[in-house]
C-alpha positions as CSV (number, residue, x, y, z in Angstrom):
1,X,-8.6,-7.2,6.7
2,X,-5.3,-6.9,8.7
3,X,-7.1,-7.5,12.1
4,X,-9.1,-10.4,10.7
5,X,-6.0,-12.1,9.3
6,X,-3.9,-11.6,12.4
7,X,-6.6,-12.1,15.1
8,X,-8.8,-14.8,13.6
9,X,-6.4,-16.7,11.4
10,X,-3.1,-16.1,13.2
11,X,-1.4,-14.8,10.1
12,X,2.0,-13.1,10.5
13,X,1.4,-9.3,10.9
14,X,3.8,-8.3,8.1
15,X,2.3,-10.8,5.7
16,X,-1.2,-9.8,6.6
17,X,-0.3,-6.1,6.0
18,X,1.3,-7.0,2.7
19,X,-1.8,-9.0,1.6
20,X,-4.1,-6.1,2.6
21,X,-1.9,-3.7,0.6
22,X,-2.1,-5.9,-2.5
23,X,-5.9,-6.1,-2.3
24,X,-6.1,-2.3,-1.8
25,X,-3.9,-1.6,-4.8
26,X,-6.2,-3.3,-7.2
27,X,-9.2,-1.2,-6.0
28,X,-7.0,1.9,-5.8
29,X,-6.0,1.9,-9.5
30,X,-9.6,2.3,-10.7
31,X,-10.5,4.9,-8.1
32,X,-7.3,6.9,-8.7
33,X,-7.6,6.7,-12.5
34,X,-11.2,7.8,-12.5
35,X,-11.7,10.1,-9.5
36,X,-8.5,11.2,-7.8
37,X,-6.5,12.1,-10.9
38,X,-9.3,12.0,-13.6
39,X,-6.7,10.6,-16.0
40,X,-7.0,10.2,-19.8
41,X,-3.6,8.4,-20.1
42,X,-4.1,5.1,-21.9
43,X,-4.5,2.2,-19.5
44,X,-1.6,0.2,-20.9
45,X,0.7,3.0,-19.8
46,X,-1.0,4.0,-16.6
47,X,-1.5,0.5,-15.2
48,X,2.1,-0.5,-15.7
49,X,3.4,2.7,-14.1
50,X,0.8,2.4,-11.3
51,X,2.0,-1.1,-10.4
52,X,5.6,0.0,-10.3
53,X,4.6,2.6,-7.8
54,X,2.4,0.2,-5.9
55,X,5.0,-2.6,-5.7
56,X,7.5,-0.1,-4.4
57,X,5.0,1.1,-1.9
58,X,4.2,-2.5,-0.9
59,X,7.9,-3.1,-0.2
60,X,8.2,0.2,1.8
61,X,5.1,-0.8,3.7
62,X,6.4,-4.3,4.5
63,X,9.8,-2.9,5.6
64,X,8.2,-0.2,7.7
65,X,5.9,-2.7,9.4
66,X,8.7,-5.2,10.0
67,X,11.0,-2.5,11.4
68,X,8.4,-1.1,13.7
69,X,7.3,-4.5,15.0
70,X,10.7,-6.1,15.5
71,X,12.9,-3.1,16.3
72,X,10.6,-0.8,18.2
73,X,8.1,-3.4,19.5
74,X,5.0,-1.3,18.6
75,X,1.6,-2.9,18.3
76,X,0.8,-3.9,14.7
77,X,-2.1,-1.4,14.5
78,X,0.3,1.5,15.4
79,X,2.9,0.1,12.9
80,X,0.2,-0.1,10.2
81,X,-0.9,3.5,10.8
82,X,2.6,4.8,10.7
83,X,3.5,2.8,7.5
84,X,0.2,3.9,5.9
85,X,1.0,7.6,6.4
86,X,4.5,7.2,4.9
87,X,3.5,5.0,2.0
88,X,0.4,7.1,1.2
89,X,2.7,10.1,0.6
90,X,4.9,8.0,-1.7
91,X,2.0,6.6,-3.7
92,X,0.3,10.0,-4.1
93,X,3.4,11.8,-5.3
94,X,4.5,8.9,-7.6
95,X,1.1,8.5,-9.1
96,X,0.4,12.3,-9.4
97,X,3.6,13.1,-11.2
98,X,4.4,9.9,-13.1
99,X,1.5,7.5,-13.4
100,X,-1.5,9.6,-14.2
């Protein structure tokens, strides 16, 4: 999605990454709830906590991408890989110990 938005539609890299993150978060809730954490927590509690973690992760992702692109001049794919690794850790720990 990132490459398609940037290369085909000339969307700003940070915005494209943020949009991709948002789409991924919607899918991620269901997969994490059912498979990763096998949660039995009521959805009204889990979904609100999940989106607090996800929105914080989205902000961290956007900040990391912007920093890497504008301050270190790395390619947006490299910036996305680095940001994904960092935010993946945040999301997993937050969801494991608070959400689910």
